[in-house]
N, C-alpha and C positions, 0 to 999 in steps of 0.2 A: 728469190722473193729477197726482198730488204732486206737489213738485218739494222736495229738498230742497236749497239749496247754501251749502257751506262753503265758512271763509275767513279767513285772517286766522293762521293759521299759520307757522310760520319756526323758525331757530335763532336761539339766545339762552344768555345764560348763569346759569348760577347764581344766584339772586334779582334777574331780571329783570322782568319784564310782558311779557303776549301780552294781545290781546280776540280773543278768534273769536266770527265770525258766524255765524247761519243764519238764509236766508232762506226765509221758506218761500211755495210760491204754494198756488193754489186753495181753500185752507182758512184761517183767521182764525185766531187764536194764540190767539182764545178758546173756540175751537171743539176743540181739539186740546191735549192733553200735548206738550209737543217734548222729549225728553233729550239729553243727550250722554252720550255713551260714549267707553272709550279703548281700543287694541288695541296690544297693543306686539310691534312687528316680529320678527319670528318665533314669536311667542305668541296664535297669532290667534283659538287655546281660550280663550281666558285674557279677555276683553271684560268690561271694567270699568264697571259705568253712575258719570261721575262725578256731574250732575246733573241736575236736568227741573225744567221752567217750564211750569209751572198756571197759564194762561190766568184759564179760567173765574171760580178761583177764588183766582186771584192768590197762590197761594201758590208755593214755590219747596222742590226738594229739593238738598243737595249729600253727596256724599259724607264718610263722616267724617275720611281721610285729606288735602282738598282745603277744609273749612272752617277757618274765618278767612286762605285767602290765595284765595280764588275767589271769584264771586260773579256769579249769574243775570242775567239783567232782558230782559224784552221790550220790544219796541218795536212799538206798533199802527199806526201809521202806516208804517212801512218792513218791516210782519208779519214783523220781523227778531227774534233770540233771540239776548244777546251771552253770552257768557262771559268774565268776567275773570279772567283768573290774574298771580298776582300771588306775590311772593317764591320764584317756580320753582324748582325743584330735579330733577336726574338722576332720580327715578325717576317725574316728570312724561312726561317721552319715549314718544312715542306714536303712533298716529294718532287725531286725534276725527272722530266720525261724529256728528252729530244723526239723530235717529229720529225718525218720528210717522207714528199711521198706517199703521204696517207699511210705509212707506217708509224710506227708508235713504239718506244724502249721497255724494259719493264720498270726501268725507274732506278733510282736511287733517293734515300732519305736523307736530308741536312736537316739538324737538332744545334737548335744557336738554342742555350742557356747558359746560366751559372750553375 
């Protein structure tokens, strides 16, 4: 069974940075796309895809509101996808999940507040 484990969330002030990690098991980064999406607490029906890593094609996707601030990358040796988040804003506050192959991680919360 595919397992995805997120880590790296936390409480930061506006303008600070975090790096989220999504470690995958069972499949390799070259065989499945891995995506990050986020849900604002209390607005679970409004999930937003933030970024995707397509290991097979070595391509990435970033949602417009995070372009220039977030980057996504993959470490094949660790079978882990990273979401580097810089210049964080209060609007980035959410629970961040990674998803792949119809599986979903438990999520890691990110709170941006002064």
